[in-house]
C-alpha positions in Angstrom: 64.1 155.1 94.1 67.7 156.4 94.6 70.3 153.8 95.3 73.3 156.2 95.3 72.5 159.6 96.9 76.1 160.9 96.3 75.7 160.6 92.5 71.9 160.6 92.2 71.8 157.2 90.7 68.4 155.5 90.6 67.6 151.8 90.8 66.4 151.9 87.2 69.9 153.2 86.2 71.5 150.3 88.0 69.2 147.9 86.3 70.1 149.4 82.9 73.8 149.0 83.7 73.1 145.3 84.6 71.1 144.8 81.4 74.1 146.3 79.5 76.4 143.6 81.0 77.7 144.9 84.3 78.2 142.0 86.6 80.0 143.5 89.6 79.8 146.6 91.7 83.0 147.9 90.1 81.5 147.6 86.6 78.4 149.4 87.9 80.6 152.1 89.3 82.5 152.4 86.0 79.2 152.9 84.1 77.4 155.4 86.3 79.6 156.3 89.3 77.4 154.6 92.0 79.4 153.3 94.9 82.5 155.4 94.3 82.0 158.1 97.0 80.8 157.1 100.5 80.1 153.5 99.7 76.8 153.2 101.6 75.0 152.0 98.4 77.4 149.1 97.6 75.3 146.5 99.5 72.2 147.6 97.7 74.0 147.3 94.4 75.2 143.8 95.3 71.7 142.9 96.2 70.4 144.1 92.8 73.1 142.2 91.0 72.2 139.1 92.9 68.5 139.6 92.2 69.3 139.8 88.4 71.6 136.8 88.6 74.7 138.7 87.7 76.5 138.1 91.0 75.3 136.4 94.1 74.0 138.6 96.9 76.3 138.6 99.9 73.7 137.1 102.2 70.2 135.8 102.0 69.4 137.9 105.0 70.4 141.1 103.2 68.2 140.1 100.2 65.3 139.5 102.5 65.8 142.7 104.3 65.8 144.6 101.0 62.6 142.8 99.9 64.3 140.8 97.2 63.8 137.1 96.6 66.6 134.8 97.7 69.3 134.7 95.0 69.0 131.7 92.8 65.7 130.6 94.2 64.1 130.3 90.8 67.1 128.6 89.3 67.4 126.0 92.0 63.9 124.6 91.9 63.9 121.3 90.1 67.6 120.7 89.7 68.9 120.0 93.3 68.1 116.3 93.4 71.1 114.4 92.2 72.1 110.9 93.5 
C-alpha cells in the first residue's frame, strides 16, 4: 500500500526506514522523501511510527481509524499498577 503518493513510497519502505533507526517523520523524509511534498501522508507516517514504538501516535483515535492497535497497549499491560 502506498503511504506517500507524491514520491511513490510504500508502507513497507516506511517500515524499512523505521527498522533502520528512523524515529521521527523528519528522519523518514530524509531516508525516502515521504512527507516532503503535499504532507497528506505525515499522519499515516506518525501512526506507523507509533505502531512500531518509535514515536507515539498523535492520537489513539487516529490509530484506531487507521486500523492500528493503540500505541503502547502491549507495553502497558502488567506495569501500570504502582502504589
